N, C-alpha and C positions, 0 to 999 in steps of 0.2 A: 432514422424512422421518426416519425414524431406520435407519441403518445396521447398528448392531451394539449387542447389549443383553448388557452379560455381569454374571452374579451373581459378584462379586468374595470377599463374605465375608458369612455370615450368623449370627448370635448370638439366638437366642428368638425376640424377632417382629421384629428389628430386622435390616436387609440393607445391604450397600452396591452400590452398583453401577456398571459403567464403562458409560456411553452416547457411542457415535459416533454423532453427528443432524448433521441441516443448521443452517443458521443460523434463529432464529430460533423455535426449538421449543419449547415450553414444559416443561422438564422436571419442574416442581414439579405442571403438570396431569400427566404422565403418571404420575406417584407416586400421584394421588388416585384417577385412572383405573386404577392395579392394583389401588389398597385398594375401589373399588367392586366393581370385578369378583370380585374374591376375596371380596368380601363382610362382611371384617373392617376395613375402612377403612383411609386411608395417608396419611398427610403425612410430607412430607421435612424432617430437620430440619437437613441442610447439602448446601453446594453449592458444588462447586470445580469451576471450569474450569482440564484439565490442559494443555489444547493448543489454538490459533487458527490457522488456517492452519499457516507454517512457527515460530510461537513456543510453546512449549512450557514445562513447568516446570522442565527441568533449564538453562535458560535465565536464568531470575529470578533478582532481586537483591531485598536487602529496603530499604529505605530506609535502614537506619542504614550498611550497606554500601557507598549512593550516599553518603552525606553522610560516612562517612568516609576516600570517595576522591577527595572535593571539598575538604574539610577538605586531606587531604595535598597536594593540588595548589596551593592556597592558601598553605601552609605553606613546600613547598619549591620548588613548580615542576614535582613529578616529577606527569604526567597519565597515567602508563602503566597504573593502576587503573580512570580514567575511560573512557579510551577503551577499554578492557577490557568495560565495562560501557554504555556508552551506543553503539549500533550506529548505522551513517548511516543516513539514512533509504532508501535505494537497496533496504537491505535488508528495510525493510515495503513495498515495493513488486514485490519480485521474484517477486510471486506474477502479477502482472495484465501484461498483453501489453509492448508497447514498442515504440516506435520510436526510431530514429538519426537526427540529423542534423547538419548541415554546421555544422561553427562559424561561418558567418557567416549561418546566420538565428538564431542564441542573442539577439544583444542585442535585433532587433528583439523577436523571439518577447518575449522579458521585458520591453518598451516596451508591449506589447498585441497588436502584431499577430499578425495570424493566420499558420498553417503553411502556406505553397505548396507546390506537389508538388515542384520543384524544388529545395528547401531538404533534402527526405529523400532520406537514404541506407540506408535498411535499414528493415524493416516485419517484424514477427512473421509467421510461417506460419498461415493462417488466420483473418486479422482480418477482424470481419464490422462493416459499418456497426450504431453505436447503443455500439460496444466499449470500454469505460474503459481508454486507456491512458498509459504514462508515458514522458515525453518524453526523454532521455536525448543528452548530447552524445557523439564520440567516444570520450572519455576514460571512460564511465561514469556521469558525474555528472547525478543528476536536473534537470531544466529545469523543465519542468511536465506536469502532469496535463490529459490533452482526451480528446475525444468522437471518434469515426471517424463520417465522414459518409459514408466509401465504404469498399467492402471492397478487400478486399487487391489484386483482381485489378482492380480500376476505377482502383487507386492507378498501379498499373506498365503500366495502358496508355494511362494519362494523361500529360502532359509541360505542364500548366498547371493551376490552379484554387487550391482548395484541399481537404486533405485533412481538415483535426482542429478542431472548435472547444475553442479554450483554455477549461478550466473551472477550473486554482487555477495561478499562476504559482509557481515553490517558487523557485529561483534569485533571487538579485538582481539586480539592473538593473547596467550595468558590467561585471560578472564578467569578460566574453570584451568585447574591442575591438571597437568600435560599425562595421560594416561595410557599413552605409546611408547614403543622403545624402538628405539633406531640400530640399526643391523650393527653391533662393533669392528666387523669386517668393511665395511665401507669407510668406516672413518682411519683406518691405517693406510690403507690406497691413498 
């Protein structure tokens, strides 16, 4: 889907377009098809993504700037430039729905357990079955990515069971204290 198509500049037979489109749109094919319709043919010389979700050219840094910031940190221990440039993973996940869980559920989740409904404190409004969600601690630290097995209303209406299928653990195990116990009888066997 093409949401916006704007002619920014034209110089003889060269044109500069700004296209706002759905992910997966073939811009080279768009140029080719426009050339076919106009009868003169068309091809693209250059393609530049200026924005993807919340990421835009305004927040980009060059590899040289990153290398300089890293060298500064290595030489003087000053990481201020690095922390300015390298955004936390939570920024990248800010566009997807979220779930906040109890601190007591974090370590078990990091060790591979599925998230049970009693461990959930808050969910994004409008959550549907099959939605990808980021699971966060109460401090706003991302723990994992998961797929919703239930809708928002089903989670609210139930007091037990699993609501999410973990897809990727992001937080290291043992970051939060262990709040779960193992069965001592299983250890003896």
